[in-house]
C-alpha positions in Angstrom: 88.3 135.3 101.3 89.6 133.3 98.3 87.4 130.3 97.2 89.2 127.1 96.1 87.8 125.7 92.9 88.3 121.9 93.5 86.5 121.0 90.3 89.0 123.1 88.3 91.9 121.3 90.2 90.3 117.9 89.3 90.1 118.9 85.6 93.8 119.8 85.7 94.7 116.4 87.4 92.7 114.7 84.7 95.1 116.1 82.0 98.3 114.8 83.7 100.2 111.7 82.5 98.2 108.5 82.2 95.2 110.1 83.9 94.1 111.0 80.3 93.5 107.3 79.6 91.1 105.0 81.3 92.9 103.1 84.0 90.9 99.9 83.3 90.6 99.7 79.6 93.1 102.2 78.2 90.5 104.3 76.2 91.4 107.9 75.8 89.2 110.5 77.6 88.4 109.9 81.2 85.2 111.3 82.7 85.1 109.7 86.1 87.2 109.1 89.2 87.0 105.9 91.2 86.9 107.0 94.8 88.0 103.5 96.0 91.3 103.7 94.1 91.9 107.4 93.2 92.0 106.6 89.5 90.5 108.1 86.3 88.3 105.9 84.1 86.0 106.1 81.1 82.2 106.1 81.3 81.9 102.4 80.4 84.3 101.2 83.0 82.7 103.6 85.6 79.4 101.7 84.9 81.1 98.3 85.4 82.7 99.5 88.6 79.4 100.7 89.9 77.9 97.3 89.2 80.6 95.9 91.4 79.8 98.3 94.2 82.8 100.7 93.8 82.2 104.4 94.3 82.6 106.5 91.2 82.2 110.3 90.7 81.7 112.1 87.3 84.3 114.8 86.7 81.8 117.0 84.9 78.8 116.7 87.1 80.0 116.2 90.7 81.2 118.6 93.2 84.7 117.8 94.5 86.2 118.5 97.9 89.8 118.7 99.1 89.7 115.0 100.1 88.9 114.0 96.5 91.9 116.1 95.2 94.2 114.6 97.9 93.0 111.1 96.9 93.8 111.5 93.3 97.1 113.3 94.0 98.2 110.4 96.2 97.2 107.8 93.7 96.3 108.7 90.1 96.6 106.2 87.2 100.4 106.1 87.2 100.8 105.2 90.9 97.8 102.9 90.8 99.3 101.0 88.0 102.2 100.0 90.2 99.9 98.8 92.9 97.2 97.0 90.8 99.2 95.9 87.8 102.6 95.4 89.5 102.5 91.6 88.9 101.0 91.8 85.5 103.0 90.0 82.9 102.1 90.9 79.3 103.6 87.6 78.1 101.4 85.6 80.4 98.2 87.8 80.5 96.6 90.0 78.0 94.9 93.4 78.4 91.3 93.5 77.4 90.1 94.7 74.0 88.5 98.0 75.0 85.7 97.4 72.5 84.6 94.2 74.2 82.5 94.9 77.2 82.7 91.4 78.6 86.5 91.3 78.3 86.8 94.6 80.1 84.5 93.5 82.9 86.4 90.3 83.4 89.7 92.3 83.5 88.2 94.6 86.2 87.0 91.6 88.2 90.3 89.9 87.9 92.2 93.1 88.9 90.2 94.2 91.9 88.4 91.1 93.2 90.9 88.4 92.4 94.0 90.6 92.5 
């Protein structure tokens, strides 16, 4: 019987399109998925999201199942951008400076809590 390596599949998904960049701050190198949204994020944003009670899993330390793969395939950073940033107007709003923790946290709160 063939075993399915879901962690290997997750690593492949992490390398596709905008999944290589944090969905919330844009930093390169994603190390977590947000189970609430099916997005890839960096470690700093994962910590902020945990503070806000969102479910986050580390791509290098957690064991993934088919439902995790399906979630990311159905969403991922490209599709999630359409949902969560669809009304975003760069001329009206600005993206946070990824180096400023408070700016990133406020952006995450605005995006998910205030929509």
